Every structure is written in structure tokens, then in C-alpha cells.
N, C-alpha and C positions, 0 to 999 in steps of 0.2 A: 270881564274882570281878570286882572293878572293873577297868575298862580305860580307859586314857587315850588320847586322840587323838594320834597321832604325826604326822599331817599334816592340815592343815585340810580336805583333801578327804575321803577315805573310809577311811583305814586306821587300824586300832586295834591297840594292843599290850596284852598281858595284864598285869593288875596284881593284887596281893594286897590284901586289905583287907576292906571291909564285906561282911557276909553279907546279900545282897539278898533272902533268903527271909524275913527277919524282918518283923514288922509291929507297929504301935503301936495301943494301944487308943484308940478314938474317945471315947465318953462325953462329948460336948460339951454344954454348957448351951444351952438354947433362948433366943434373944434375943427380947425383947419390948420395945417402946419407947413413949415418950411423943411428943407432937408436937414438931417442931423448926421453927425459923424458916426452915429451908431446905427445899426440895422433897425429900420423902422417897421419891419414886418410884424403886424399886430393881428391880422386875421388868419386864424389857423384852421386848416381842414383836419378834423380829428380822424385818425385812422380807426378802423374797426377794432373791436375787442379781440385781443389775442387769446389763445387757449389759457395762458397763465393769468391773464386778466380775469377771465371767466372763473377759473379755479379760485383765485383770490377773493372775488366778490361772493362766490358761493360758499366760501369757507366759514363765513360768519352768518348765523341765522338772524332773522328779524325778531326783535323783542317788542311786545306791545307796551305802549305808554298809556297807563290807565288813570283816569281821574279818580282820586281816592274817595270822594264823596258820592259822585253819581255813578261810578262804575263804568262810565263810557270810555271807549278807546279814543284817545286824542291823536294817536299816530303810532309810528313804528320807528325803531332804532336799530342800527347795526353799529357795533363798537369794535374799534381796532382792526379795521379792514386793511390788509397790507396793500399799499399802492405801488410799491416797487418790488413785486415778488421775484424770487429767483431760486435756482437750485431745482433738483429733481423732485423734491417734495414741496415745491412752491413756497418754501420758507423765505422770510425776509427779516430785516431788522425790526425790532419791536417798536421803534420810534418812527419808522417810515410807514405810518398807519393813519387812518382817518376814521372819524365817527360821522354817521349820517342819520338824520331824522327826516321822516316824511309825515306830513299832516294826514290824518285819516281821510280827509275830504279829497285827497289826491290819489287814493288807492281804491281798488275795486270794491263794490258793495258798501258804500259809505253807511247806509242804514244799518247793515250788519257787517262791520269792517272785517276784512280779511287781509292778512299780510301779503304784500306783493310776491308773486311767484315768477316774475320775468327774470331772465338772465342778466338784465341790466335795469336801470331805473325806469319806472313807468313814465310815459309821456303825460305831462300835466301843464295846466296854465299857471300863471304867476311867475315869480322871480325867485332865484336862489340867493341865499345868504350864506357866505362862507366866512369862517372866523379863524384867526391865527393867534394862539396864546402868546403871552409874554414870559418874563422870567430871566431877563438879561442874557438871553441866548444860552443859559447854562443851568437854570434851576430845575432839578429833576422832580421837584414836588409840584410843579405846575405842568399840566399836559392838556390834551384835547378834551378830556372829561371835565375840565374846569368850566367849560361852556354849558354844561348840562342844565343848571338852573335857568339860564337864559333861553336855551333851546326849548325847554318845557313851557316857559312863558310864551314863546313864539307859537308853539303848537296850540296853546289855548287861544291865542289871538286868532290863529288861522281858523279854528273851529267856530269862533264867534263870527268872524267875517263871512265864512261859508254860509252860515245860517241867515245872513243878510244879503246874500247874493254876490259876494265878492271873494276872490281867492288871490290875495296879493303874494302869498308865499307858496312856492312850488316845493321847496326843500331847504334843508339846513345842513351844513357840514362844518366840522371842526378838525383842523389838521395838527398832527404831530410832526416833528422834524428832529433830526439829530441835534444833540446839544454839545456845547463846548465843555471842557472839564470845569468842575466846581471845586474850590479848595476845601469846602466843608463836606463834600461828598466824593472822596477820592475813589477811583476805580483801578489805580495802578496800571492804567493803559490796557486793561483787559476787556473793556466794554466798547465795541465800535459804535454804539449808540451815543457815547459820551466823549468822543474824541474829535468832534467836528471843528473845522476852521473855515471861515469865509473862503469860498462861496458855497460850502456844503449846506448851510441852512437854507439859503434861497434856492439851491438846486433841488432840495427835498420839497420845498413848498411848490415849486413849479411842477415837479413830478407828481405831487398829490393832486394838483389842479388838473393836469393833463389826464390823469387816470379818471377823475370824477367826470371830466368832459367826455372821455371815451365811453363812459357809462350812460351819457345823455344828460348829465346835470351841469349846472352853471354855464349854460350857453346862452346866446342872445344877450338880453339886458339882465345883468346880475350884479350883486353887491359883494365886495370884498372888504372885510373889516379885520382889525388887529389891535391888540392891547399892548402898550409899552413897546418892547422890541418887536412884538408882532405887528405893530403899526409900521415900523421901519420895513419889515418884510413885506407887508401889504403894498407899500409904495414901490419897493424894489421889484415886486412881481409885475407891475405895470410899466416899468422901465424896460429898455431894450435888453434882452437876455445876453446879447453880445458884450454888454458891460461886464458881465460876470464870467465871460468865457464859455457861455452855454448856448445851446441852440434849441432848447425845449420850447416848442410852440404851444401857446394856449390862446383861447378866445378870452381876451381881456375884459374885465368888468367895465361897466359904465360909471360906477360909483365906488369910491374908496372911503371908508370911515375909519379914521384914526382916533384911538381912545387912549388918553394919557400917554401920548406917543413920544418916542425918541426920534428926533429928526436932524439934530446937529450935535453929534458926540464930541467932535473936536472943539467946537465952539464952547460947549459946556466945560470940558476939561481945561481949556486954556483960560476961560473967563467965566466961572460960574456966578450966578447971582449971589449976593452977600449971604443970604439966609441958607444957601445950599453949598457953601464952601466946604463944609465938613464932609460932603459926599464926593469930593473931587477924587480922592484916592480910590474909592470903591468904583467910580466910573472908569478911572484909568485902568484898574485891574481887569474888570470884565470886558472892557473894550479891547485890551491887548489879548485877552484870552480868546475872544471871538474873531478878531481881525488881524492879530499880529502887532508888531511894533512900529510898522511904517504908518505915520500919520497921514500920508497921502492916500493910503487905502481907506483909512477911516473916513476921510472927506469924500472920496469917490463913492463909497458905499452908502452914504447918507442921502436921503431924498431932497434935502435942502440944497444940493449941489447939482441937480440935473440941469443940463444946458437949455433944453427946450421941451417942456412937458407936452406941448401941443403936438410935436412931431413924434415923440416917443410913445405917447398914449393917445392915439387918434380916436379911440372909442370913448375916451373920458368925457364925462358931462359934468359931474359934480364931485366935490371933495367935502366931506363933513369932518371937522376937527372938534372932538369932544374932549374937554379937559376940566379937571377939578381945581379950583383955587385952594382947596384944602389938601392937595396932594403933597405929601412930605418927601417924596422921592424924585418927582419930575416937576421942574418949575413951569409956571404958566407961560413963560417967554418962549418955551419950545413951540407951543401952539402959535404964538404971535409971530415968531420968526418964519415958521412954515407957511402960515397964512399970507404973510407979506410977500414971501418968495413966490408962492404960487400965483398971487395976484399980479405980480410983475412979469412972470415968465410963462403965463398961460392965459387962455380964455375960459378956463374952468369956472363954474359957479362954486364959490367958496362959502361954506356955511359953518358957523361956530355954534357949539352947544355946550351947556354946562353938564359935566359928568356927575359932580357931587361926591362927597365922601373922600376918604383917603385913596391912595394909589390903586389898591386891589379891590376896594369895596364894590366897584361897578360890576365885576364879574362874580365876586363871592355871593352877592345878594341876587344879582340877575335881573331884577325887575326894571331898574333904570336902564340897563343895557338893552334889554328887550324893547323897552319903550322907545329908545333912540332908533334902533334898527327897524322897528316896525313903522315908525314915523317916516323914515327915509325910504324904505321899500314901498310904502303906500304911495309915495310921490312918483314912482315909476309906472303906476297903473295908467 
């Protein structure tokens, strides 16, 4: 039974809904590619943890996530772990951080759970799920903690699956990244967390993923997901980093899940669907704030313009596009255009799912998002 987080800390209430014992068929096609004008290096050998990495990881203690009714430990959480530490005191920017959850079944002494004490992530079976939040690249009210209700539902699903002899989830992570300025939340240029401009956002995402992988998480077959502009960033993460003038090497996921995603900003701004015309100015404003005034940059940064997905994302097997027809902020044709483009430019397995509710409902409630992610990760078993 799915359960929703009742408090951001550790308590969980019982919910009815998704049967977490179900699984989906994999049967993915194998990607094979031609040469690309971009660097196609997709297999990264992660360097060992540096002393600063170890200090950053150890700077945040594990907190138990406890079932409110049964009192059982569902798992463990670290919040706001710095992934790009710096300085003599190992301090970093507050938005260059990530949250991590581990199922209790993946930690020592499951019968009497104890927090992991290793200097890195414990080795475990199953697959990692990583999430990138949305907010138009600029909303300071949405951060990595917005994934908490979903993460708790996933921990509950992991506990149920473990009792049935299956462990599809090895761990869960949610990334923060630097934001662009927001007109309703001015900083006067005094907060480096809030002065980002492309490619700063994707640079942080890749840095967070590389840090997580140096710890031993999100390697092999894993799932990357993102909501709204987080979906844009998720697809950018599997494109060649040389597109963004970066050389950050990561082990790329085998699956990307886009949730109410933004895939063609220039297309929307130039010709929005009739019922979304009133949002054109807002789209234009936040797009210029994140990417500047050059429309060529907008087009190059959006995933619907990649030349050859097969060559840039050789590990890729499946894309899941989840969109709500009730979304008042992102039109359904963003999904349709992205799905059509991927079908034409790749051999990826493309799957469409209904998100339900308005734009942010999927992460605010958490149960439907957890259901989608659990269904997809179960298909990797």
C-alpha cells in the first residue's frame, strides 16, 4: 500500500492505491549509433572519493524514516549533502546539494535496521532512481525536498517488495541546482545560488550525478527523472556534455522519465496552442532569464533538437513521457512533439503515461509519481 509523507521529517501515513508488487516487461531495443558531431563518450570511469568528497558525505548524518503506525524503519535519509564542496572548511553553495534515501532492506541488519556507517553508499542490488525538480529554472520555493512524499512512497514500496523476495530499488536521490533570478524573489545580485545562467543548471546536475556515482550510487542500469524544467535537465544530462562546453563524465541512465516536461521552448513561445497563448510572455521571460536572449541557444538547449539520440545516449533503452491533460501550465503537445521526435531520431522504446491533475500535483501528492517510477524501475529487473 502506498503511503504519503505526513511530515517532512520521518513519519508516514498509510495510503491505499498502487499494488507495488507488480512489474513491467522490459524488452527494450538495443541502441546502436552513428557518429555525432558531439563527443559521444558515455561510459565514465568514476574516480575514487577525494578527501573533500568524504568530508561532504560525512557532514550530514543519516535520519531514520519511520512508519507512523507500525513504528518500523522504512529507510534512511541524508538531506542537503554538498556535492561540489570547496574551501578549507568544505563549504559549498546551498543549492549545490542533494538528498538521498536508502531502503532499510538495503542496509545492514534489516530485521533490526541500523544506519549505514560506510564512508560511501553501501553496495546493494536493485536500481537507483534520481529526480530533478522543476520551477522554470528559477523558483526558490521548489527544491530537492519537494520529492520527499514520492521518496517515502518508494521506500514503502521497497519494503513491501523485499518481503516478497524482490528489491527493485537500491536508492533514491533528489538534486538541487543553482537557480536563475526570479523577479518576485529578488536577491540584488548578492546570492550566488540565484544568479545562474545556462549552462550553470546542467553543470550542477552533472556535478551532482558524478558525486553520487563516486559514492557508488546510480551506476549500471538506473533511472533519471525530472519534472517540468527538470525534465529538460534530465534529457540534457544524457546528451553529450560537450554541447554545454562541459567535460563532466557520468555513467548515463538507461531510462529517462519526463514528467509534465518542457521540451521545445522556442516552439511554444513562437506558436503556443490557442488555450495557452496567455502564458507566452511568462515563458518568454523565464526562458530569457535562464538562457539569455539568443533564440539559437534556446533551441540548442532543448531536447527536441538533438541531432542523433542513438549516438549521444548509447546506454539509452527507454523514455517514459508522463503528462497530464489537465495541466494548466504545460500543453500536452510538448509530450506529443517530444515523442514524435524521439521516434524519428532514435531506436528508443517510447512509452506515454498519464500524469493526472494540474502541473505540480504529481509531486505535491507524491503517490502517482511514485507509482509511475516504481512501475518503470520494476521493468528493469
